[in-house]
N, C-alpha and C positions, 0 to 999 in steps of 0.2 A: 238515742240513735234512731234515725228514721230509716224505714225500709224502702227499697226501690218500689216504684208502683207496680211493676210486673210481679214482684214477690207478694205484695199485698193482694193483688187480684187472684193469683194462683192459690194462695192460702185460703182466701175467701171462697173460691169456687170449690176447692177440695172439702172444706168444712161444710158447705151447703150440700155437696154430694153425699157426704157422710150422714148428714141430717135426713136427707131424702131416703137413704137406705134404711136408717133406723125407723123412720116413719112408716115405710112400707112393711117393715117387720112387725111393727105394732098393729098395723091394719091386718096383717096375716094372723097375728095372735088373736085378734078380736074376731075375725071372720071364719076361721077354719073350725071344723066341726068337733074334733075330738083331741084328746091330749097328745096323741102321737103325731097328728098333723100340726098341731100348734107348736110343738117343740122345734119343728124344722126351721121355721122362718127366723125366730130370734137367734138360734144357734148360728145360722149362716150370716145374719146381719151383724151380729156382734163382732164376728171375726172380720168381715169385709169392712164394716164401719171403722173398726180399730186400725185396719191397714191403711185406710184413706186418711184418718186423722194422724197416724204415724208419719205418713208421707208429707202431710201438711206441716207437721212439727219439724221434720227434717229440713224442709225448705225454709221454714221460718227461722229456726235457730242457726242454720248454716249461713244465712244471710247476715247474721249478727257477728260472725267471726271475722277477724281482721284479714286473715290469710285465705279465707274462702274454704276452709276445711269443712267436711261434712260432720254434722252432729250425729254421730252414730250411737250415742248412749241411749237414744230413744228406741233403738231396736230391741233393747232388753224387754221393754213393755210388750211389744208385739210377739216376741218369742214366747214369753210366759203365757200370754193370752191365746196364742195359736195352739198351745199345748193343752191348756186347761179348759177352754170352752168346749171343744169336741169331747173331751173325756167326761166333763160334767154332764153334757147332753146324753152320752151313752149310759152313764150311771143312772140318770133320771129315767131313761127309757127302760132300763132293766128293772129298776125298782117298781115302776108302774106295771110292767108286764108281770112281775112276781106277785104284786098285790091283786091283779086281775085273776091270775091262776089260783091264788089262795081263796078268793071270793067266789070262784066258779063262774065268773062273768065270761062272755064270749071274747075270744082273743082276736086281735087284728089278723087279717089274712096274711099268709106268708108272701114273700117276694116272688115275683114271676121267675120261673126257671129254677127255683130251689125246690128240693124234695125233702 
């Protein structure tokens, strides 16, 4: 089954945008100075990139259906990823902070406005 040209173009643009987001996250991971800064870009990019790929998948698979129904089964992936990616990032940050406290290393500065 051939896809309409507008669908192919939209899916290609979305997948390229997702690739750019992930590439920028990789550059942030490479260039940022410490662990706590490096955690930030991949956490955001994995979620945003997954949202873009999910939307591309919905467009692609919805164009395959005969009656034009949306392919909503793809949302299960993004729901799981949207829950697990931030939780994993928070657990990694707390583990790194715990290790720094145990080693007696200097801790990162607190957030502005917090006491």
